[in-house]
N, C-alpha and C positions, 0 to 999 in steps of 0.2 A: 116398484115393489114396496109394499108396506112393511114396516118393521115390527109391528106388534106381536106377530106370531113366529118371528124368526128366532132361531136358537141364540143368535148373537145378543139378544136382549139380556141374557144372563151375565154378560160381562159389562153391563152398563157402569159398574163401579170402575172408573177408568184408571187402570194401573199405569197408563202412559203419561199421566199428568206430570210426574217428577221428571221423566225424560224430556218432556216438551216444555219444561219451565223456562228454558233458555231460548226458546223459539218465539218470535213474534209472528203469529199467524195473521195474514192479511184478511180483509173482508171477503166474503164469498163473491164469486163472479156473478154477473147478472143471470137471472133465471132463464132457463131454456124456453123457447116459444112452444106453446102447446099445439104443435102442427097437426096431430091426429085428433084433436078435439076430445081428449080423454076427460071424462067428467071430473070436475073439481081438482084438476091437476095444477100444481103451483110451480113446477119446474125448478125448485130450489136445488142447487148443487150439494152433494154430500161431501165434497172435497174442498179443503182449504189448505193453503201452503204458506210457508214463511222461511226465514233464514235466521241462524243464530247458532248456539252451542247445543250439541246433543252428546251427552256423556263426556262433556268437556272438549269436544272436537267441533270446529266450525263445519256446518253442513246446511243443506237445504232440505226441508221436510215437506212432504205431501201427506196430508192426514185425512183419512176417511172417517166420516161420522155415520155409524150404522143407524142412528136414530132418524136420519133423513132418508126416507125411502129405502131402507135396508142397505144403505151405503152403495146403492146401485149407480152405475156409471153412464152418464148421458152427455149431451152436447155441452152443457155448462161445465161439467166435470172435466171433459176433454180439454176445454179451453184452459181451465185452471192447471191441469197437469202439464200441458204444453208450456205454460208460463213458468211453472216450477222447474221443469227441465232446462228451459232457456236460461233461467237465473243461475242454475248450477253450472251451466257451460260458461256463462259470463264471469262468474266468480271463481271458477275452478274448484268449487267445493263439491263433495259427494252429495248425491241425492239419496234421501231415505224415504221410502214409501211405507207408511204405516197403513196396512190394508185391513179393512173390514167391509166386505162387500159381498152381496149375493150375485153380482154380475151386472149385465147390461140393464139400463133403465127401460123396462118393458113398456112403460106408459108412453115412451117416445117412439117406439117401433124402430124402423130402420134408421130414422134420424138419430136415435140414440146409439144404434149399433155401429154406425160409421165413426163414432168417437174412438173406437178401438184402433183403426189404422192411424188416426191422428196421434194417438198415444205411441203407437209403434214408430212412427216417423220421428216423434220427439226423442224417443230413446235411441234411434239410429243416429241422430245428431249428437246425443250424449256420447255414444260409442265413438263416433268420428272425432270428437274433441278429446277423447281419452279421459273422460270424467267418470268416476265410479258410481255405482248404483247398488244400494242395499234395500231389500224388502223384508218387512216383518209381517208375516201372514197371521193375522189374528182371527178370532172367531166371529163370523166365518169368512173364508176367502175362497170364492168359487167363480165359475163362469168366465166371462171375458176379461175380468180384472186379473184373475189368476193366469189365464192364457197369455195375455198381452204384456202384463207388467210383472206379476209375481214370479212366474216360472222362467223368465228370461233375464233377470237381473244378474249382476256379477256375483253377489253373495246373498244367500237366502236363509232366513230363519223362520220357523213356525212356532207359535205359542202352544205349549203343551195343552192338549184337550181341544184344540181348534179343529173345525171342519175345514179341510183343504182338498180341493180337487176341481176337475173340469166341470162336472155337474154336481149340484147339491144332492144329498141322499133322497130327498123327496122328489126331485126331478127325475132321478134315475128310476125310482119306483114307478113314477107316472109314465115314463117313456118306454121302459123295458118290461113292465109288469111285475117286477120283483125288486125289493130293496137291495142295496149293495150288502155284501157279506160283512160279518162282524169285524171291526177293526179297519175296514176300508175307509177311504176319504178322511183320514185323520192325520194330525201332525206326525204321529209315530209312524204310520204307514208311509207318509211322504218321505220321512228320513230313511226308513228301511229301503225304499226304492230309489234313493239318490235324488229325489226331487227337491229337497232342501238340504242345507248344510248343517243345520242344527235344529233341534226341537227342545225348547227350554221353557221352564216355568217363568212367569212374568218377572219375578224378582231376580232372575239370572240374565235377563235380556240386556240390561245396561252394561254389564261387564263385557259380554260378547260383542255388543255394538261398539263399545269403545275400541276394542281390538280390531274389529272389522273396519271401522272408519279410519283408524290409524294406518292400517295396511293399505287403504285406498287413497290416502292423502299424501302428496309429496312432502318431504321434510323441508323445513326452512333452513336457510333462505332460498336455496335452489337445489334441485337434484340434477345430476348430469343428464343432458338430453340424449336419450337413447332411441327415441322414435325417429324412424327414417322419414324424410319428407316424401309426400305422395308425388310420384312422377307425373308430369303432364302427358296425357295420352297423345300419341302421334300415329293415328290410324294408317297414314299413307306410308309409314316407314316400318318395315318388318323388325321384330325384336332382335337384338343382337344375339348371335350364336356364341355360347361360351367358348373362350379361347382355351385350348388344352394347356394345362399348366402341370409341369412335372411335380409329382409328390417329392418331398424332401428325402434324399438318401441319407440314412443314418447308420453308422457303423458302431460296433462295440455294444457293450451292455451298460446301461445307466447304473450309477452307484446305488447299492442297496438291492439290486435285482439279480445278483449273481446266482443266488439259489433258485430263482425262477428259471433262469437260462439253463440250469443244470437239470431241471425236471423234464420228464417226458410229457407229451401232450396229455396222456391219461392221468398222470400224476397231477398235472395242473387242474384238470377237471375235478379230480378227487379233492384237491385243496379248496377249490371254489365251493364244493358241496359240503365239506365237513370241517374246514378250517375255522379257527376262532376269528370271526370278523363280524362287523355290524351289519344289520340288515337295513332295508330301505326305510322302515319306520324310524329306526334309531337315528339315522343320519338326517332324515327330514326334520325330526324334532330338534336335533342339535343345530340345524341351520336356521330354523324359524321357531325358537322356543315360545315366543309370544304371538305367533300368527294365528290365523283362523283357518279351519279345515274347509276344503272344497270336497264335497262328498258325492260319490256315485254308488250305485247298487253293487258294484263288484269290489269286495274288500281287498282284492289282490293288487289294486292300484290305489295309492294314496296321493293326495295333493293338499297343498297349503299355500297361503299367501301371507306375507308379513315382512318385517324388517329383519335382515340377516344379522345373526349374532356376530358381533365384532366387525360388522360391515360399515360402521360409521354412518348409520342411517340409510344405507342402500337397501332398497326393497327388491323382492323377487317372488316369483311363483316357483314352487318346487313340486315336481311330480315323481313319485317312486313307482317304477314299473319293473318287477312287482315289489310289493310291500314286504313280503316275507320270503324266506328261502324256498326255492322250488316252485314259486308262483307261476301259474300259467293263466294269465289274465284272459277274460272273455271280451266280447264286443263292448259292453258297458265300460270296462276299464279303459279301453282305447278312446272311447268317447270322452271320458274324463281327462285323458291326456290331451286330446284336441282342445277341450275347454280351457285347460290350464295354459296351453300355448297361445290361444286366442286372447285370453285375459291379459297375459303378459304383454302381448302386442298392443292391445287397446290402451293399457295404462302406461306403456313406455318404460317397463321395468324388466329386469333380467329374468331369464328362464333357466332353471337348473333341473336336469332330469337325472334320476338315479336308476341305473339299469341292473336288474338281478332276476332274470327269467331264462329258463332253458328254452322258452318258446311260448307262443300264445296257445290258448285252448284250441284243440282240434277235433273235438267230438261232434256228434250230431247236433246237440243243442246249440253249440257255438256256430256251426255251419248254417243252421236254420236262422239264427239271429244275425247273420251277416258279418262274421268275423273278418273276412277278407276286406270288405269295404271299410270296416271300422279301422283296421290297421292302416289301410291306404289313406284314409282321411286324416288319421292322426299324424302319419308321416308327413303328409302335405302341410298340415298345420304347423308342425315343428320347423319344417324347411322354410315356410313363409313368414314365421314370426320375425317382425322387423327389429327386434331388440337383441341384445347380447344373449347367446345361448351356450350353455356348458352341459355336457353329459359326463357322468362318472359311472363307469362300469364297476360295480361293487363286487360282483361274484359271477354269476352265469350270464352269458350273452348269447342267446340262441336264435338264429334265423331272423325273419322280418319282424317278428314280435318284439325282439330286442332292438333291431335297427330303427324302428319307428321312433324310438325315444333318443336315438344316438346321432341323428343327422343334424348336428349342431356345429357351432363355430369351432369349438374345442372339444376333443374327446380325451378323457383321462381314464386310466385303468389302474386298479389297485393290484398289489402283488398276488392276491388270491382271486384272480378273475380270469375269464377267458371270453373269447368271442369267436363264433363260427357260423357258417352258412346254415347248418342244421345241427341239432343235438347229436352227440356221438352215437346214441342209440338209433336215432333216425337215419343217420348216415350209414351206419353198419347194416341196417335192414335194407336200405335202398341199394347199396353197393355189394351186399352179401359178403361182408368181411367182418372179422372180429371187432367188437366195440373198441378195444384198446388200440387196435391198429387204426381204426377210423379217427380216433382222437390224436394219435401220434402223427398222422399224415396231414392233419388239418391246418397246421400253422396257426394254432389258436391261442398260444401263450401271449401275454402282454409284450414280452420282448420281441416276439415275431411280428406282432402287429405294429409295434413302434418302428421297427425297421422298414416295414411295408408302407408306413405313412398313414395308416388308419388311426392309430393312437398318437396323440400329440404330446401327452405327458404321462409318465408313470409315477404313481404316488405310493411311497413306502408307508403311508399312514396305516395304522392298525386298529384304531378305535374311532367311534362316531365323531367325537369332537375334532380329531385330527383330520378326518376326511372332510368335515364341514368347513374347517379352517382353510384347507387347500382349495375346496370348491369356491369359497368366497373370494379367495385371492385370485383365482383364474377369472372369475366374473369381473372383478375390479379391474383387471388388466384390459378387458374388452370394453368396459363402459366408456372409457375416454377415447376410444378409436373413432375415426370418422364413420358414421353409420352407413353411408352409401358405399364406401370402400369395404367395410366389413361385410355387408350383405353381398357385394360382388365377389368377395373372396369365398364366401360360403357357397355361392352358386358354382363357382369354378371348382371348389373342392369336391362337391358332390356330383359334378358333371364329368369328371375325369377319372382315369383308371389309377389303380395303385401302382407301386413299383413293379418291375418285371418279375422279380424273384426275391426270395429270402437270402 
């Protein structure tokens, strides 16, 4: 692709210069061979890479130059990107991809196209090593570079005004017969649809990037090892069957929960819905005040990664399901929960989930979009996360939509919370009984669930800071446990029944 007529030419005054001042970019890799005999093709790569400081944080940078064949990605660029990813793995530094590309190097044909799986494999190695990856999608970022690199990294930012998408607008018009609608294929639309985590003016990128890289970088001198070793496959031996383990029998009412034990089930539901308590957004912000958001198109689920406030440098990914009272998240919200769990597992850091939903969305649009599979995938991702996991039920906990976020090592419940197999209204409709009776018979109070062994801790905390402090303490208790034993206990916990009765 030639650069002269591309929209990216208007950003030739490179705002990235200050950010890259601490990076020593190496020379370009050797030009690609002109296999297809394209007239006057020189095969220069558009990508260079190097290591150094970005926004004050040690990192490896892969930088696209749009002036070289429209930043298009070919054989030589794939070689450079693979080398950059390998350097990030070797140095344990995050990789930052500064993207400006129209996509695949068309002058190289299929020889250029196969550079994309090479990049995908390089990023798979980065994932396997637990090394973070940030992408800045500048003007423009389209085609295979967006598909393979930009859309799949851990944390994503788009520069305000940039064209971002699978196909560039001119390609869309040429292949479909009509240009994309107004506002499509932009940084703003990518943010609105949860494709990027931020859309920022160039002068705001440095601050965001500092927080993102800090969140992805282990603190010095060493962070507790929470990643479980990968077991050696033994195909000839069947996997062990979880041994039934009795849930702990708990008698009495924990101090501070006497008033909860005196409530009826319906009074507990009412307290969860109307009481003075923090919501998921408030607790998420209290846990990670200097973190960076992970964004999805469903505002009813929020997520963030960063250093825990008061956690002594301990990092975590936090997901709030739902983010506001009465939230009924849809499929996109559960996909964000799965992404949060997978990112925590990749980086070897803790996962905290905040539960406050009467249940997932159940209408026709949610059904058509695959709500059941999305909940199931999210539950599987939380169960499989190799790192310490803590859930805090802040208010409502209804059905599988809440359980997907609560299948953790430790489950904590606040005084104004409940958890049940189905919302009282749904139970009442199904069983044809009054809603109050449905709630009273459900054994949904925190004290009930503590005695049953579903809840491990009851938190008397009443404000966001207190809940955040308690959650950080619970995670800290888990961090120093043997990871293999901790994962075995989690498997046993969620493979066995609760106590026989209340």
